[in-house]
N, C-alpha and C positions, 0 to 999 in steps of 0.2 A: 493714416489717421486724418479724419476730416478737419479742415481748418475752421477756425472760429469766424463769426460774422465780422469781427473787427479785422482779422487778417484778410478776409476777402475784400472788405471795403478799402483797405490800404493798397491791395494789389490793383483793384479796379480804378480807384480814384486818387489815392495818395501819390502814385507814380506819375499821374498826369498834372499834379497841382501846379508845377512851375510853368506849364505851357497852357493850362486850361483856358485862361482868359483870352490869350492870343488866338487860340484855335476855336473856342466855343463861346467867347464873350459876346455881349450884346453891343448894339450900336452905341457910339459915344453919346452920352447924355441920356440914354434910355433908362438906366436904373432909377434916376430921380423921377422921371415921368411915370414909370410903372408904380413907384411908391405913391405918388400923388393920386394916380388913378385908383389904386387899392383903397386909399383913405377916402376918396370921393365916393367910391362904391359903398364903403362901410357907412358913410353918412355922417360920421362924427370922428373927431380926432381920437385915435385909440390910446388907452392908458397903457396896456401891456400888449406887446406883439411877440409872438413865438414863431420863429422860422425853422422849418424842418429841412434838413439837407442844405445848410446854409452855404456850403462850398467855400469859395474864397471871399465871401462877403460882398460880392459885386452889387447885389440888390440890397443886402442887409444894411450896409452903411447908409443907404438912402432911407430905408424903412425906419432906422433908428432916429433920423432927424424929425420924424413925424409922430413919434410915440413918447410917452413918459418913460417907459422902460422897454428895452428890447432884449430878447433872449434868443440866442442862436444855438441850434442843435446840429452837430456835424459829427459823423462817425469816423471820418478819416483824419488821422493826425497830420498828414501832409497838407490837406486842405485847410485844416484848422490853423496851421501855422501861417498860411497865406492870409487867412481871415485876420489873424492878429496883426500881421504886417500892415494890412490895409487900414484897419482901425487905428493903428498907431499913427499912420500918415494923416488921418482925418482929425487929429486932436484939435486943430485950429477951427474946425467947423462946428458950430453949435449943434449939439445932438443930445439925445437922451442918454441916461445911464444904460450900459450894455453889459451883457454877460455871454460868454461862450461856454457851452458844455459839450465835451467830446463824448458822445454817446449815440448809439443806434436809435433811430426814431421808432423802431419796433419794440423798444423798452419803454418803461413808464416815463412820461415827459416830466422834466424837472421844474414844474411850476405847480402852484397850489390850485386846489379846486376852485372853480368859479372866479378865476382871476384874470382871464385873458379875453381881449376884445377882438384880436385878429390872429389867426393861424395861417401862415403863408408857406407855400412850397413851390419852387420854380424848377421845372424840368427834372423832378425827382419822384413824381407820383408812382412811376412804374416799379420803384423799389419798396414801396410801403405796403404793409398788410392792411387791407380794407377794414376788417373787423377791429383791429387794434386802433386804427385812426379814428373810427367811429366812437369807440369806447372812451378813448382819451380826449377827443374833442368834446364829447358830452360832459366829461368830468371837469375839464379845465375852463370851459367857455362860460361867459356870462350871457344872460338873455340879450339877444341882438347881435351877438358875436358872429363873425364869419370865418369859414375855412375857405381860402382861395388858392386855387392851383393855377400857376402861370406856365405858359409854354410858347415857343416860337412856332408859328404856322407859316409854311413856305408855299409859294405859288407852285402850280402843277408842273411848270417847266423848269423849276429850280434844280440845278445839278445835284445838290445834296439830297433832295427829295427823290429824284430819279434813281440815284445810286442806292439810296436806302431801300427803295422798292426792289431793286435787283438783288441787293444783299439778302433781303428777307426771302425772296423766291429761291435763291441759291441755298440758303440754310434749310428751308422747308423741303427742298428736293433731297436733302441729306438727312431727313427726319430730325432736324433740329428746329425747335420752336423758338423764334426770337421773341424778346420782350417788346411789346408795342406800347410805348409810353403814353401816347394820347388815349388809346383805348383803355389802358389800365387806369388812367386818371378818371375817365368818365365812369368806369365800372366802380371805382372807389366811391365816387360821389353818389352813384345810384344805390350802393350798399347802405350808405348812411341814411339817405332819404327813405329808403324802403323799410329799414329797421327802426328808425327813430322818428316817430310822428311829430316831434317837436321841432323838426328841421324842415327847411324849404330849399328847393333847388334854385341856384342862381345860374341862368343860361350863359353859355359861352359868349363872350363879346370881345371884339378887338379894341384895344386901348392905345395902340402905338403901331406905326408902320414906317418902313424905310426901304430904300432901294440901294443896291450896290452891285458890283461885278464879282463873280466867282468862277473859278475854273475847276473841272472835275479832278485834275491831277493832284493838286494840293489836298483836296478832301480825302482822296484815296490814300495819299501818303500819311495823313494824320491817322487814318484808321490802321494803317500798318504799324504805327508806333504805339497804338493802344493795346492794353493787355486783354481786352474783351471786344467782342463784336455783337452788337444788338443785345447787350446784356449777358452774353454767353461767353464762358471761358472754354476755348478750344485748344487742342494740342497744336504746337507750332506748325507742323506739317499741314494739318487741316486748315488752319487759319490762312496759310500761304496759298493753298489751293483755292479756297473760297474767294479770297481777294483777287487772285489772278483771273478767276472766271469773271468776276464783276468788272475788272479792268478791261478784259477783252470785249465784253459786251458794250462797255462805255466807249471804247474806241470805235466800234461799229456804229454806235448811235451818235456820238458827238464829233468824231474825227479826232483831231489833235486834243489831247487831254489838258494841255496847258493854255488853251484858248479861253479867255475870260468871257463869261456870258452875263447879260443883264439879269438881275434877280430882284425879286420882291418878297419881303418878309413882313409879317406883323406879329405882334405879341398879344396873346389872348388870355383873358382871365375867365374862369368859371369856378363855381363852388357851391357851398351850402351856407345857409344862415340858420342859427338857432333863433327861433321866433321870439321876438321881444315880448315881454309880459303884456298881456291884454290884447295882443295882435293875433290875427288868423289870416289864412289865405296866402296871398303872394308875399314874398320877402319884402321887408320894409327897408328900402335901399336908397342911396343917393344915385346920381347919374354920372358915370365915368365919362370922360371926354376923349374923343379920338384925336390923337396927335400924329402929325406926319413930319418925319425928319427929312431934310433935303437929301441926305444920303446916309449910308451906314456910319460914316465918320464925319458928316457935315453938320451944320447948324440946324436948328429947328426951323422949319419953313412956316410962314404964315404968322398970324398974331399969337401972342402968348395967351393961353387960356386962363380963365379965372382960377385962382388957387383955392384949394379946399379950406374950409373954416379952420382956424387954429394953426395955419402954416404961414411961413414967411419966405 
């Protein structure tokens, strides 16, 4: 009997919830700057924000500080519980009213028509159905509203990026098609712009960058502990074979898998805007600011940028 989308979500993400931020979390301080960049790009302080695939609330708690009302949509009960824990810890921080709905984003979004200023999704676009996102965004968005997709972009020599390329090659050699998150995200936005003439493309732009050290070994170990690889659920024996092949190539390429290497990452936003009333042509947007962190866990380097209107 085929499992439900909810069951699959719990297998893929609920089981990772307790370790997700430690293994895949962003640089310290990054969520707040990402939220500020999204607001700056929007050009106005948003009334209502909807986040798709909100996960543990890592970015959501920052988005909530910049909105009148914040709604989180998360399909995994395990992730949702981490979201609740995070928001309970943030009660001393001034923020908007917030709501969490445990529901798949490929179902109807739990907000009224023409009520949302910003729809945001970070590192989750490859799980979303493009046609559904298009229809729901057009239903819930106000004129001038934006749909923004965020993701981490890694330097070409980054060990995680190199390992991911080898993982994809290994899966393709086995007639397995991995899910490519960045490509799926761009295709989703293209689908919206192509089918909805009232929308405009927002080109991808880097809003935050940081440097840190990472070793291939811990990355591979993290993959061994995940229930899926590149969005695919494989039988245990095949998973082991795939990862062993990738590990062997990594040893040939890097040498010792525990040796830490200097890495560079940046966080990028791209999206679409529903054209404001009376506007035409290019999106009517603010200007996001590029921020550089001293390191993945270090303080922000350089002068503090001007804050978006309506924030403190």
